[in-house]
Backbone as ProteinMPNN parsed JSONL, in Angstrom:
{"seq_chain_A": "MKIIEDGRAPNPRRVHIFLAEKGITVPFEQIDIMKKEHKSGAFAAYNPLQRVPVLVLDDGTAISESVAICRYFEELHPEPALFGTTPLERARIEMWNRRVEFDLFWPIAQCFRHLHPAMAELEVPQVPEWGEANRPRAQAMLAILDRALAEQPFIAGERYSIADITALVAVDFMKPARIARPAGLDHLERWHAEISARPSAKA", "coords_chain_A": {"N_chain_A": [[0.844, -1.196, 0.0], [0.476, 2.234, -0.8], [0.593, 5.82, -1.023], [0.413, 7.992, -3.655], [1.592, 11.171, -4.325], [1.911, 14.787, -4.595], [3.473, 16.464, -2.282], [3.199, 19.183, -1.87], [0.759, 20.024, -2.695], [-2.693, 20.94, -2.04], [-4.833, 19.0, -1.748], [-3.602, 16.424, -1.172], [-2.715, 17.131, 1.384], [-5.045, 17.091, 2.882], [-5.482, 14.347, 3.173], [-3.182, 13.633, 4.611], [-3.649, 14.981, 7.074], [-6.018, 13.726, 7.891], [-5.164, 11.031, 8.198], [-3.298, 11.413, 10.228], [-4.96, 12.197, 12.345], [-6.228, 9.803, 12.736], [-4.135, 8.228, 13.492], [-2.756, 6.638, 11.702], [-0.268, 5.183, 9.687], [1.057, 5.471, 6.494], [2.999, 4.656, 3.636], [4.362, 7.231, 1.54], [4.665, 8.216, -1.818], [6.413, 10.401, -3.826], [5.565, 12.614, -6.505], [6.277, 15.094, -8.984], [4.352, 17.703, -9.664], [4.818, 20.149, -10.913], [6.757, 19.495, -12.715], [5.276, 18.078, -14.384], [4.887, 15.382, -13.922], [2.636, 14.042, -13.231], [1.326, 13.748, -15.55], [2.276, 11.585, -16.845], [2.208, 8.375, -18.504], [2.344, 6.217, -16.769], [1.389, 7.188, -14.308], [-1.149, 8.029, -15.095], [-2.334, 5.611, -15.553], [-3.107, 4.843, -13.064], [-4.806, 6.941, -12.312], [-6.894, 8.321, -14.487], [-7.68, 10.976, -14.609], [-5.501, 12.314, -13.835], [-4.715, 13.435, -11.328], [-3.598, 14.191, -8.022], [-4.145, 13.146, -4.603], [-3.36, 9.576, -4.974], [-4.346, 6.504, -3.773], [-2.782, 3.44, -3.683], [-3.447, 0.148, -3.465], [-2.277, -3.018, -2.081], [-2.916, -4.996, -3.904], [-2.881, -3.682, -6.254], [-5.102, -2.152, -6.801], [-6.413, 1.06, -7.39], [-7.299, 4.024, -5.748], [-8.609, 7.109, -6.134], [-9.213, 10.63, -5.47], [-9.446, 12.6, -2.704], [-11.303, 12.553, -0.532], [-12.551, 10.102, -0.926], [-10.412, 8.39, -0.457], [-10.018, 8.959, 2.243], [-12.461, 8.016, 3.245], [-12.151, 5.29, 2.79], [-10.156, 4.609, 4.668], [-11.54, 5.316, 6.958], [-13.464, 3.303, 7.081], [-11.838, 1.121, 7.585], [-10.682, 1.835, 9.984], [-12.582, 2.8, 12.274], [-12.562, 4.521, 14.503], [-10.984, 7.484, 15.723], [-14.247, 8.648, 14.869], [-14.567, 10.33, 11.942], [-16.334, 10.915, 10.002], [-18.75, 10.95, 11.162], [-21.252, 9.374, 13.332], [-23.98, 8.912, 13.821], [-27.049, 8.824, 11.858], [-27.972, 11.516, 11.441], [-25.716, 13.053, 12.174], [-23.828, 12.151, 10.32], [-25.034, 13.02, 7.967], [-25.018, 15.815, 8.34], [-22.272, 16.322, 8.44], [-21.525, 15.488, 5.874], [-23.001, 17.352, 4.389], [-21.815, 19.849, 5.16], [-19.16, 19.406, 4.478], [-19.301, 19.169, 1.698], [-20.324, 21.7, 1.075], [-18.138, 23.288, 1.844], [-16.191, 22.285, 0.105], [-17.252, 22.898, -2.491], [-17.954, 25.63, -2.379], [-15.941, 27.05, -1.165], [-13.267, 25.84, -1.163], [-13.048, 25.124, -3.913], [-13.505, 27.636, -5.36], [-11.24, 29.035, -4.345], [-9.194, 27.474, -5.401], [-9.603, 28.024, -8.101], [-8.872, 30.712, -8.236], [-6.138, 30.462, -7.628], [-5.223, 28.766, -9.702], [-5.784, 30.211, -12.005], [-4.676, 32.707, -11.699], [-2.142, 32.691, -10.544], [1.246, 33.058, -11.409], [2.944, 30.818, -11.473], [1.363, 28.751, -12.279], [0.926, 28.912, -14.948], [1.785, 27.19, -17.015], [0.468, 24.884, -16.449], [-2.261, 25.351, -16.226], [-3.978, 25.74, -18.861], [-5.976, 27.37, -21.11], [-4.949, 30.072, -18.938], [-7.373, 32.032, -17.334], [-7.661, 35.011, -16.35], [-9.833, 36.674, -15.62], [-11.746, 34.87, -14.773], [-10.467, 33.786, -12.555], [-10.406, 36.078, -10.883], [-13.145, 36.459, -10.578], [-13.836, 34.476, -8.828], [-12.757, 35.145, -6.412], [-14.397, 36.892, -4.644], [-16.412, 35.044, -4.185], [-15.248, 33.029, -2.638], [-14.615, 34.542, -0.352], [-17.166, 35.279, 0.479], [-18.172, 32.824, 1.311], [-16.64, 32.381, 3.56], [-17.808, 34.142, 5.37], [-20.257, 32.904, 5.764], [-19.409, 30.548, 7.016], [-18.394, 31.686, 9.327], [-20.714, 32.587, 10.598], [-21.967, 30.141, 11.114], [-20.106, 29.013, 12.864], [-20.446, 30.576, 15.046], [-22.347, 29.361, 16.499], [-21.601, 26.78, 16.99], [-18.852, 24.595, 17.85], [-17.301, 23.373, 15.874], [-16.995, 22.909, 12.276], [-19.124, 21.279, 11.313], [-20.642, 20.854, 13.537], [-20.731, 19.589, 16.83], [-18.472, 18.043, 16.98], [-15.117, 17.43, 15.878], [-14.363, 16.916, 12.436], [-14.175, 15.494, 9.075], [-15.044, 17.654, 7.632], [-13.923, 19.832, 8.959], [-11.262, 19.386, 8.39], [-11.194, 19.707, 5.588], [-11.985, 22.393, 5.459], [-9.919, 23.688, 6.888], [-7.661, 23.186, 5.258], [-8.513, 24.487, 2.961], [-8.795, 27.194, 3.843], [-6.138, 27.742, 4.585], [-5.003, 27.514, 2.105], [-5.656, 29.838, 0.942], [-3.615, 31.676, 1.255], [-1.346, 31.082, -0.592], [-2.939, 31.417, -2.819], [-3.393, 34.052, -2.769], [-5.516, 35.446, -1.543], [-7.187, 37.556, 0.585], [-8.188, 37.175, 3.979], [-11.243, 38.317, 5.132], [-11.655, 40.961, 7.526], [-12.955, 40.858, 10.896], [-14.231, 38.404, 11.157], [-14.66, 36.827, 13.628], [-15.409, 34.393, 14.833], [-14.678, 32.496, 12.961], [-11.926, 32.956, 12.999], [-11.319, 32.174, 15.619], [-11.955, 29.424, 15.47], [-10.092, 28.661, 13.451], [-7.623, 29.101, 14.696], [-7.751, 27.235, 16.792], [-8.021, 24.784, 15.41], [-5.714, 24.774, 13.89], [-3.86, 24.412, 15.866], [-3.941, 21.771, 16.515], [-2.107, 18.72, 16.604], [-2.263, 17.235, 14.223], [-2.527, 19.093, 12.193], [-0.046, 19.775, 11.394], [0.817, 17.69, 9.964]], "CA_chain_A": [[0.0, 0.0, 0.0], [1.188, 3.501, -0.819], [-0.14, 6.965, -1.543], [1.2, 8.802, -4.576], [1.179, 12.549, -4.103], [2.861, 15.888, -4.543], [3.22, 16.928, -0.922], [2.942, 20.622, -1.82], [-0.608, 20.287, -3.151], [-3.619, 20.972, -0.905], [-5.632, 17.792, -1.532], [-2.862, 15.446, -0.369], [-2.658, 17.546, 2.784], [-6.263, 16.605, 3.543], [-5.264, 12.946, 3.534], [-2.182, 13.623, 5.684], [-4.29, 15.367, 8.331], [-6.957, 12.668, 8.246], [-4.413, 9.879, 8.702], [-2.708, 11.78, 11.513], [-6.03, 12.133, 13.351], [-6.51, 8.386, 12.969], [-2.939, 7.529, 13.948], [-2.425, 5.65, 10.675], [0.938, 5.476, 8.915], [1.061, 4.905, 5.147], [4.114, 5.218, 2.861], [4.024, 8.195, 0.498], [5.585, 8.308, -2.948], [6.277, 11.751, -4.356], [5.761, 13.006, -7.89], [6.398, 16.544, -9.088], [3.346, 18.235, -10.588], [5.383, 21.234, -11.699], [7.493, 18.856, -13.807], [4.234, 17.375, -15.132], [5.011, 13.93, -13.753], [1.283, 13.48, -13.136], [0.845, 13.555, -16.914], [2.911, 10.397, -17.408], [1.331, 7.233, -18.721], [2.361, 5.353, -15.583], [0.469, 7.73, -13.311], [-2.495, 8.045, -15.67], [-2.888, 4.263, -15.41], [-3.749, 4.835, -11.748], [-5.875, 7.936, -12.295], [-6.96, 8.941, -15.81], [-7.841, 12.426, -14.461], [-4.144, 12.843, -13.605], [-4.726, 14.273, -10.139], [-3.141, 13.58, -6.781], [-3.402, 11.911, -4.361], [-3.923, 8.286, -5.342], [-4.011, 5.389, -2.898], [-2.585, 2.2, -4.423], [-3.476, -0.967, -2.532], [-1.289, -4.054, -2.351], [-3.302, -5.779, -5.084], [-2.838, -2.806, -7.418], [-6.295, -1.308, -6.888], [-6.125, 2.478, -7.188], [-8.409, 4.848, -5.282], [-8.276, 8.529, -6.19], [-10.09, 11.584, -4.787], [-8.983, 12.597, -1.32], [-12.35, 12.138, 0.401], [-12.729, 8.658, -1.113], [-9.305, 7.757, 0.266], [-10.325, 9.081, 3.671], [-13.562, 7.096, 3.562], [-11.595, 3.935, 2.835], [-9.503, 4.417, 5.955], [-12.584, 5.381, 7.994], [-14.075, 1.976, 7.167], [-10.866, 0.212, 8.207], [-10.371, 2.311, 11.342], [-13.742, 3.668, 12.539], [-12.347, 5.473, 15.597], [-12.133, 8.35, 15.977], [-15.141, 8.78, 13.714], [-14.433, 11.65, 11.325], [-17.469, 11.093, 9.087], [-19.97, 10.891, 11.954], [-21.677, 8.073, 13.85], [-25.432, 8.779, 13.694], [-27.512, 9.283, 10.543], [-28.014, 12.967, 11.362], [-24.36, 13.59, 12.2], [-23.204, 11.848, 9.023], [-25.627, 13.897, 6.957], [-24.54, 17.171, 8.559], [-20.864, 16.37, 8.038], [-21.51, 15.437, 4.405], [-23.508, 18.632, 3.913], [-20.843, 20.911, 5.343], [-17.952, 19.108, 3.711], [-19.571, 19.519, 0.3], [-20.399, 23.16, 1.008], [-16.778, 23.827, 1.89], [-15.505, 21.903, -1.131], [-17.774, 23.57, -3.681], [-18.136, 27.071, -2.235], [-14.732, 27.68, -0.631], [-12.051, 25.223, -1.7], [-13.017, 25.2, -5.374], [-13.206, 29.004, -5.802], [-9.853, 29.366, -4.035], [-8.369, 26.798, -6.401], [-9.707, 28.737, -9.377], [-8.015, 31.897, -8.116], [-4.744, 30.029, -7.706], [-4.891, 28.184, -11.003], [-5.944, 31.159, -13.108], [-4.014, 33.986, -11.43], [-0.759, 32.556, -10.084], [2.16, 32.866, -12.551], [3.546, 29.483, -11.482], [0.429, 27.786, -12.849], [0.672, 29.264, -16.35], [2.016, 26.065, -17.912], [-0.414, 23.776, -16.087], [-3.646, 25.756, -16.462], [-3.942, 26.316, -20.212], [-5.449, 28.717, -20.871], [-5.333, 30.8, -17.739], [-8.384, 33.059, -17.605], [-7.595, 35.855, -15.149], [-11.16, 37.165, -15.234], [-12.397, 33.789, -14.024], [-9.833, 33.762, -11.245], [-10.882, 37.211, -10.087], [-14.566, 36.28, -10.282], [-13.995, 33.521, -7.733], [-12.255, 35.705, -5.151], [-15.489, 37.252, -3.729], [-17.187, 33.85, -3.825], [-14.57, 32.407, -1.502], [-14.757, 35.396, 0.817], [-18.557, 35.204, 0.933], [-18.35, 31.565, 2.037], [-16.037, 32.542, 4.878], [-18.8, 34.789, 6.228], [-21.24, 31.877, 6.11], [-18.782, 29.689, 8.021], [-18.296, 32.447, 10.575], [-22.032, 32.571, 11.252], [-22.194, 28.793, 11.634], [-19.202, 28.775, 13.987], [-20.953, 31.323, 16.2], [-23.305, 28.509, 17.207], [-21.062, 25.436, 17.191], [-17.389, 24.688, 17.915], [-16.665, 22.858, 14.666], [-17.701, 23.247, 11.044], [-20.368, 20.524, 11.141], [-21.377, 20.641, 14.784], [-20.056, 19.511, 18.126], [-17.256, 17.234, 16.935], [-14.17, 17.582, 14.775], [-14.706, 15.974, 11.362], [-13.586, 15.698, 7.755], [-15.406, 19.009, 7.193], [-12.919, 20.738, 9.516], [-10.024, 19.17, 7.643], [-11.348, 20.366, 4.29], [-12.023, 23.841, 5.661], [-8.592, 24.154, 7.271], [-6.796, 23.173, 4.077], [-8.995, 25.548, 2.071], [-8.451, 28.509, 4.391], [-4.688, 27.908, 4.482], [-4.672, 27.631, 0.685], [-5.903, 31.215, 0.535], [-2.365, 32.437, 1.241], [-0.711, 31.01, -1.917], [-3.876, 31.926, -3.827], [-3.373, 35.511, -2.625], [-6.851, 35.92, -1.184], [-7.168, 38.04, 1.957], [-9.316, 36.842, 4.841], [-11.891, 39.555, 5.587], [-11.594, 41.264, 8.957], [-14.202, 40.8, 11.643], [-14.801, 37.056, 11.23], [-14.049, 36.392, 14.886], [-15.679, 32.979, 15.109], [-13.815, 31.76, 12.046], [-10.55, 33.075, 13.483], [-11.229, 31.299, 16.803], [-11.902, 28.047, 14.967], [-8.854, 28.423, 12.718], [-6.534, 29.008, 15.665], [-7.867, 25.975, 17.525], [-7.774, 23.654, 14.514], [-4.297, 24.832, 13.497], [-3.049, 23.988, 17.0], [-3.968, 20.315, 16.639], [-0.887, 18.147, 16.025], [-2.501, 16.744, 12.855], [-2.425, 20.191, 11.233], [1.347, 19.846, 10.932], [1.165, 16.425, 9.289]], "C_chain_A": [[0.874, 1.239, 0.0], [0.242, 4.589, -1.313], [0.821, 7.771, -2.41], [0.686, 10.237, -4.49], [2.265, 13.521, -4.537], [2.562, 16.577, -3.22], [2.961, 18.414, -0.793], [1.493, 20.962, -2.138], [-1.587, 20.211, -1.977], [-4.397, 19.677, -0.681], [-4.864, 16.683, -0.825], [-2.771, 15.826, 1.1], [-3.902, 17.091, 3.538], [-6.075, 15.173, 4.025], [-4.249, 12.845, 4.666], [-2.832, 13.932, 7.03], [-5.231, 14.275, 8.81], [-6.224, 11.478, 8.852], [-3.776, 10.182, 10.051], [-3.744, 11.741, 12.628], [-6.357, 10.693, 13.715], [-5.324, 7.634, 13.576], [-2.499, 6.446, 12.991], [-1.183, 6.108, 9.921], [0.881, 4.745, 7.587], [2.269, 5.477, 4.41], [3.613, 6.149, 1.762], [5.117, 8.189, -0.564], [5.35, 9.648, -3.639], [6.416, 11.801, -5.878], [5.733, 14.53, -7.936], [5.419, 17.056, -10.137], [3.941, 19.314, -11.48], [6.245, 20.718, -12.847], [6.573, 17.993, -14.671], [4.365, 15.853, -15.045], [3.651, 13.255, -13.596], [0.668, 13.253, -14.515], [1.409, 12.281, -17.55], [1.907, 9.269, -17.579], [1.244, 6.335, -17.506], [1.387, 5.869, -14.529], [-0.964, 7.728, -13.825], [-3.143, 6.67, -15.61], [-3.569, 4.102, -14.055], [-4.952, 5.77, -11.707], [-5.915, 8.653, -13.641], [-7.189, 10.452, -15.753], [-6.527, 13.121, -14.114], [-4.103, 13.835, -12.454], [-4.212, 13.48, -8.952], [-4.072, 14.003, -5.639], [-4.104, 10.685, -4.932], [-3.423, 7.255, -4.335], [-3.911, 4.131, -3.743], [-2.492, 1.065, -3.405], [-2.494, -2.052, -2.961], [-1.623, -4.892, -3.58], [-3.319, -4.935, -6.358], [-4.062, -1.935, -7.607], [-5.939, 0.134, -6.559], [-7.395, 3.217, -6.799], [-7.938, 6.295, -5.319], [-9.402, 9.323, -5.542], [-9.839, 11.49, -3.272], [-10.053, 12.142, -0.331], [-12.629, 10.645, 0.276], [-11.631, 7.89, -0.385], [-9.568, 7.815, 1.767], [-11.454, 8.148, 4.08], [-13.064, 5.65, 3.657], [-10.957, 3.672, 4.201], [-10.485, 4.534, 7.121], [-13.238, 4.02, 8.175], [-13.138, 0.986, 7.85], [-10.627, 0.551, 9.667], [-11.464, 3.297, 11.761], [-13.526, 4.722, 13.618], [-11.014, 6.19, 15.446], [-12.945, 8.57, 14.707], [-15.066, 10.195, 13.164], [-15.485, 11.911, 10.257], [-18.797, 11.004, 9.835], [-20.323, 9.481, 12.372], [-23.181, 7.855, 13.731], [-25.86, 9.236, 12.301], [-27.508, 10.8, 10.404], [-26.61, 13.565, 11.325], [-23.651, 13.332, 10.868], [-23.733, 12.774, 7.936], [-25.119, 15.331, 7.107], [-23.075, 17.319, 8.123], [-20.745, 16.339, 6.523], [-21.954, 16.777, 3.817], [-22.443, 19.718, 4.001], [-19.559, 20.65, 4.567], [-18.144, 19.482, 2.242], [-19.698, 21.029, 0.126], [-19.004, 23.776, 0.965], [-16.03, 23.501, 0.604], [-15.938, 22.767, -2.309], [-17.752, 25.093, -3.575], [-16.958, 27.797, -1.602], [-13.484, 27.118, -1.306], [-11.96, 25.409, -3.22], [-12.782, 26.626, -5.872], [-11.77, 29.437, -5.506], [-8.922, 28.734, -5.058], [-8.423, 27.498, -7.746], [-8.871, 30.017, -9.368], [-6.55, 31.508, -8.298], [-4.376, 29.589, -9.114], [-4.906, 29.226, -12.125], [-5.222, 32.492, -12.899], [-2.541, 33.844, -11.061], [0.164, 32.286, -11.265], [2.747, 31.457, -12.628], [2.648, 28.443, -12.148], [0.213, 27.978, -14.348], [0.833, 28.087, -17.299], [1.081, 24.893, -17.624], [-1.878, 24.098, -16.352], [-3.678, 26.496, -17.797], [-5.325, 26.225, -20.839], [-5.795, 29.214, -19.474], [-6.325, 31.895, -18.147], [-8.444, 33.96, -16.373], [-8.95, 36.371, -14.682], [-11.917, 36.13, -14.408], [-11.785, 33.669, -12.631], [-10.351, 34.875, -10.357], [-12.35, 37.064, -9.705], [-14.778, 35.371, -9.092], [-13.511, 34.053, -6.392], [-13.403, 36.098, -4.211], [-16.353, 36.056, -3.337], [-16.562, 33.148, -2.622], [-14.765, 33.233, -0.238], [-16.182, 35.388, 1.359], [-18.803, 33.923, 1.728], [-17.721, 31.639, 3.42], [-17.026, 33.195, 5.849], [-19.879, 33.798, 6.654], [-20.674, 30.941, 7.167], [-18.688, 30.407, 9.362], [-19.621, 32.43, 11.322], [-22.334, 31.191, 11.832], [-21.357, 28.547, 12.883], [-19.547, 29.632, 15.198], [-21.832, 30.432, 17.069], [-22.764, 27.116, 17.508], [-19.541, 25.5, 17.142], [-16.68, 24.267, 16.629], [-17.554, 23.113, 13.451], [-19.057, 22.56, 10.955], [-21.12, 20.294, 12.436], [-20.471, 20.577, 15.994], [-18.748, 18.75, 18.088], [-16.422, 17.559, 15.703], [-14.457, 16.521, 13.72], [-13.922, 16.278, 10.095], [-13.909, 17.103, 7.243], [-14.419, 20.037, 7.737], [-11.598, 20.604, 8.77], [-10.093, 19.882, 6.299], [-11.313, 21.877, 4.44], [-10.659, 24.388, 6.039], [-7.677, 24.239, 6.062], [-7.211, 24.283, 3.115], [-8.575, 26.923, 2.568], [-6.943, 28.749, 4.283], [-4.247, 28.082, 3.028], [-4.94, 29.044, 0.161], [-4.605, 32.015, 0.444], [-1.645, 32.312, -0.095], [-1.616, 31.494, -3.039], [-4.006, 33.447, -3.777], [-4.779, 36.097, -2.441], [-6.808, 36.325, 0.29], [-8.392, 37.538, 2.719], [-9.942, 38.134, 5.327], [-11.761, 39.728, 7.093], [-12.963, 41.074, 9.59], [-14.85, 39.442, 11.731], [-14.225, 36.364, 12.468], [-14.254, 34.915, 15.169], [-14.84, 32.093, 14.194], [-12.363, 31.8, 12.532], [-10.336, 32.212, 14.722], [-11.078, 29.865, 16.382], [-10.561, 27.759, 14.305], [-7.672, 28.27, 13.668], [-6.562, 27.669, 16.401], [-7.538, 24.78, 16.646], [-6.303, 23.609, 14.11], [-3.386, 24.345, 14.615], [-3.067, 22.479, 17.201], [-2.699, 19.744, 16.01], [-1.062, 17.692, 14.573], [-2.337, 17.831, 11.812], [-1.029, 20.327, 10.684], [1.754, 18.606, 10.141], [1.523, 16.653, 7.83]], "O_chain_A": [[1.884, 1.3, 0.702], [-0.779, 4.306, -1.94], [1.894, 8.179, -1.964], [-0.519, 10.479, -4.574], [3.397, 13.123, -4.811], [1.513, 17.202, -3.063], [2.548, 18.877, 0.27], [1.049, 22.08, -1.875], [-1.332, 19.487, -1.014], [-4.606, 19.287, 0.468], [-5.429, 16.041, 0.06], [-2.75, 14.954, 1.968], [-3.816, 16.741, 4.715], [-6.458, 14.828, 5.143], [-4.435, 12.052, 5.589], [-2.595, 13.23, 8.013], [-5.244, 13.934, 9.993], [-6.619, 10.974, 9.903], [-3.718, 9.314, 10.921], [-3.443, 11.301, 13.738], [-6.718, 10.396, 14.854], [-5.487, 6.537, 14.109], [-1.929, 5.439, 13.411], [-1.062, 7.279, 9.561], [0.679, 3.532, 7.554], [2.547, 6.669, 4.537], [2.583, 5.898, 1.136], [6.31, 8.161, -0.264], [4.219, 9.983, -3.992], [7.263, 11.126, -6.463], [5.218, 15.175, -7.022], [5.621, 16.873, -11.337], [3.616, 19.393, -12.665], [6.444, 21.419, -13.839], [7.025, 17.277, -15.565], [4.0, 15.133, -15.974], [3.523, 12.048, -13.8], [-0.39, 12.635, -14.631], [1.05, 11.943, -18.678], [0.889, 9.214, -16.889], [0.194, 5.753, -17.235], [0.647, 5.091, -13.926], [-1.894, 7.453, -13.066], [-4.37, 6.565, -15.615], [-4.503, 3.312, -13.917], [-5.991, 5.434, -11.138], [-5.066, 9.501, -13.914], [-6.926, 11.148, -16.733], [-6.445, 14.349, -14.098], [-3.542, 14.925, -12.571], [-4.368, 12.261, -8.883], [-4.701, 15.06, -5.69], [-5.271, 10.737, -5.319], [-2.223, 7.151, -4.081], [-4.859, 3.787, -4.45], [-1.574, 1.028, -2.586], [-1.95, -2.011, -4.064], [-0.728, -5.435, -4.227], [-3.723, -5.414, -7.418], [-4.071, -1.066, -8.478], [-5.249, 0.403, -5.576], [-8.437, 3.06, -7.436], [-6.991, 6.667, -4.626], [-10.413, 8.761, -5.12], [-10.002, 10.434, -2.661], [-9.744, 11.417, 0.615], [-12.917, 9.989, 1.277], [-11.894, 6.858, 0.232], [-9.364, 6.83, 2.477], [-11.404, 7.552, 5.155], [-13.515, 4.886, 4.51], [-11.196, 2.631, 4.813], [-10.279, 3.913, 8.163], [-13.535, 3.622, 9.301], [-13.582, 0.118, 8.602], [-10.396, -0.335, 10.49], [-11.288, 4.506, 11.616], [-14.241, 5.724, 13.645], [-10.017, 5.568, 15.079], [-12.394, 8.665, 13.611], [-15.455, 11.149, 13.837], [-15.528, 12.993, 9.672], [-19.857, 10.984, 9.21], [-19.778, 8.509, 11.848], [-23.619, 6.718, 13.556], [-25.119, 9.956, 11.632], [-27.091, 11.325, 9.371], [-26.34, 14.475, 10.541], [-22.953, 14.207, 10.355], [-22.977, 13.253, 7.091], [-24.824, 15.99, 6.11], [-22.697, 18.32, 7.514], [-19.951, 17.083, 5.948], [-21.355, 17.273, 2.864], [-22.196, 20.429, 3.027], [-18.942, 21.584, 4.056], [-17.245, 20.047, 1.62], [-19.227, 21.577, -0.87], [-18.725, 24.664, 0.16], [-15.312, 24.348, 0.072], [-15.102, 23.302, -3.037], [-17.551, 25.777, -4.579], [-16.967, 29.024, -1.508], [-12.735, 27.855, -1.947], [-10.917, 25.804, -3.742], [-11.93, 26.821, -6.739], [-11.15, 30.124, -6.317], [-7.978, 29.37, -5.528], [-7.421, 27.566, -8.457], [-8.242, 30.364, -10.367], [-5.815, 32.16, -9.041], [-3.344, 29.99, -9.652], [-4.133, 29.131, -13.078], [-5.16, 33.314, -13.814], [-1.769, 34.784, -11.246], [-0.101, 31.377, -12.051], [3.019, 30.956, -13.719], [3.119, 27.374, -12.537], [-0.6, 27.276, -14.95], [0.102, 27.985, -18.284], [0.921, 24.007, -18.463], [-2.657, 23.199, -16.671], [-3.44, 27.702, -17.866], [-5.814, 25.121, -21.082], [-6.812, 28.823, -18.9], [-6.146, 32.581, -19.153], [-9.209, 33.686, -15.448], [-9.189, 36.491, -13.481], [-12.635, 36.471, -13.467], [-12.498, 33.473, -11.647], [-10.699, 34.637, -9.201], [-12.756, 37.496, -8.627], [-15.797, 35.477, -8.409], [-13.819, 33.478, -5.349], [-13.391, 35.67, -3.057], [-16.961, 36.059, -2.267], [-17.264, 32.726, -1.703], [-15.048, 32.685, 0.827], [-16.384, 35.482, 2.57], [-19.553, 33.931, 2.704], [-18.222, 31.018, 4.358], [-17.069, 32.832, 7.024], [-20.36, 33.852, 7.786], [-21.374, 30.576, 8.112], [-18.882, 29.796, 10.412], [-19.646, 32.277, 12.543], [-22.895, 31.086, 12.923], [-21.833, 27.947, 13.846], [-18.986, 29.425, 16.275], [-22.039, 30.722, 18.247], [-23.413, 26.347, 18.216], [-18.986, 26.365, 16.465], [-15.587, 24.749, 16.332], [-18.719, 23.487, 13.588], [-20.041, 23.188, 10.563], [-22.141, 19.605, 12.439], [-19.567, 21.396, 16.163], [-17.982, 18.794, 19.05], [-16.942, 17.912, 14.645], [-14.755, 15.373, 14.049], [-13.11, 17.202, 10.055], [-13.12, 17.68, 6.494], [-14.106, 21.011, 7.053], [-10.9, 21.593, 8.547], [-9.156, 20.582, 5.916], [-10.682, 22.568, 3.639], [-10.274, 25.454, 5.558], [-6.995, 25.244, 5.862], [-6.359, 24.944, 2.523], [-8.055, 27.73, 1.797], [-6.519, 29.848, 3.927], [-3.233, 28.724, 2.756], [-4.501, 29.4, -0.932], [-4.508, 32.938, -0.364], [-1.345, 33.339, -0.705], [-1.137, 31.929, -4.086], [-4.649, 34.052, -4.634], [-5.166, 37.078, -3.075], [-6.434, 35.522, 1.145], [-9.495, 37.482, 2.174], [-9.239, 38.978, 5.885], [-11.758, 38.751, 7.841], [-13.991, 41.122, 8.914], [-15.922, 39.317, 12.323], [-13.414, 35.443, 12.365], [-13.356, 34.255, 15.692], [-14.347, 31.049, 14.623], [-11.659, 30.792, 12.479], [-9.286, 31.585, 14.864], [-10.192, 29.157, 16.861], [-9.954, 26.721, 14.568], [-6.817, 27.408, 13.466], [-5.52, 27.046, 16.606], [-6.849, 23.859, 17.085], [-5.717, 22.532, 14.001], [-2.264, 23.912, 14.355], [-2.277, 21.959, 17.988], [-2.258, 20.241, 14.974], [-0.119, 17.755, 13.784], [-2.039, 17.531, 10.656], [-0.831, 20.925, 9.627], [2.898, 18.489, 9.702], [1.84, 15.701, 7.116]]}, "name": "protein", "num_of_chains": 1, "seq": "MKIIEDGRAPNPRRVHIFLAEKGITVPFEQIDIMKKEHKSGAFAAYNPLQRVPVLVLDDGTAISESVAICRYFEELHPEPALFGTTPLERARIEMWNRRVEFDLFWPIAQCFRHLHPAMAELEVPQVPEWGEANRPRAQAMLAILDRALAEQPFIAGERYSIADITALVAVDFMKPARIARPAGLDHLERWHAEISARPSAKA"}
């Protein structure tokens, strides 16, 4: 078993944090996205979408998409439960994780991919107008998270979950994407400080 990744990318970081919360150790094999190693035929055989990370099992089975990889390990190691334990908790975590993915993480990624000079050779064509259009979308979602965190300690409720992992990686990805966090989001800042202090955040 191994996970193929570029450790600088945000989605592999989600898996690192998840595994650290679970106390699971998996070997990681590095490829260099900036050198377009994810475009090779060998890697495309694992994931035709040519994205990292990819979990390769001992029998050669490949599982891509970071949340799918996390779900696989959740099934093998149910505790601590990071996808919820009751039907309602699981639904709330799924709801918030998808909200964060689609309305925060994705817009931030569009800003990075379409505005950062380092991505010019990978995002062809870069459309700066599209990158700029996504900046206010990401910032608007931060305000929604701030309002939710006024009523609960974590993104999806009373317990730390995959939704917190996705949100942490997204918020931290704002720095390389050159998106400023709006002032006055005190509940979001409280949450970010607490989540960043967890040992898993450094994984």
